N, C-alpha and C positions, 0 to 999 in steps of 0.2 A: 451404499454410499454412492452419491452422484459424482462422476468424474469432473475435475476442475473445469475442463473446457465446456461441459454441458451446464454446469452450475453458472458459469460466467454468462452464458447466453440468456439465462432467465433473470438476471439481475439488471436493475436500472442503474446506470452510472449517473451520479449527480454532478461530479466534477472530475476533471482529468488533469494530471500533472506529469510532466516528463522531466525527470532529473538525470537522464542519461548524460554522461559527459561531465557532470558536476563532481567535485571532490566529495568524498563519502560523508564527512561530517556536515558539510553545507547541504548536501542532498537530504540528509536525515532531518536537519533543522527546518528545511523548506517543507518537507512532507509533514512533519509534526505540526508546523504552524498552519498549514492548509487544513489539517484535520481539526485543529483547535478552533478554526473559524467556521467549521461546518456544524450543522445540527446533528445531534445524536441519532444513530441509525442510518445516516446517509452513507452512500458508497463513493469512495474515492478510487478512481482508476489511476494507478501509479506505474509509470514506466521506469525501470531501473536497469543499470548495467549488471551483467553477470560478474561473479567474483566477489570481492570484499563488500561492495554495496549490497548485493543480493544476500550475503550472509549476515550483515549487520543491521540493515535498515528494517527488515521485517521483525527481527528479534527485538529491536528497540521499540517499535510500534506496538508489538504484542505486550512488552513490558509496561507500556503506558495503558494497556487494557483494551486496545483495539483488536479487531478480529480480521485475520487474513482469510478471506472467503474463498479466493481462487487465485491460481497462478497459471500463467501460460507462457511458454517459451516463444520468443519472436526471433526473426532473423538477426536483430540487434537488441539484445537484452531480454528482459522478462516483463510481462504485464501482470501486475498484482491488483486484485480488487480487495479493498480494505473497508470494513464496516466501522464507522466511527462509534466509539463507546465513550462513556464518561471517563475522564482521566482518573487514574487511581491516585489517591493521596496517602502519604505515609502516616 
């Protein structure tokens, strides 16, 4: 398995979004909407705060069917690389 920091270096980021400092639910909605607007297979670079946002936002995006490809700790927060997948429908 390739370590996250090496995997992240090989991926092309298509869009970037920084939701650090946003309320958790608003940050999730913003990230979800950005992914909805992207083409399938594209990579979103998402910067989130540690704590509740880091625990819930990736979980919600995975539940939507997206793939968390890599994560990297930063001085402030965490950088996630997320591959857009088709939204799962009930």
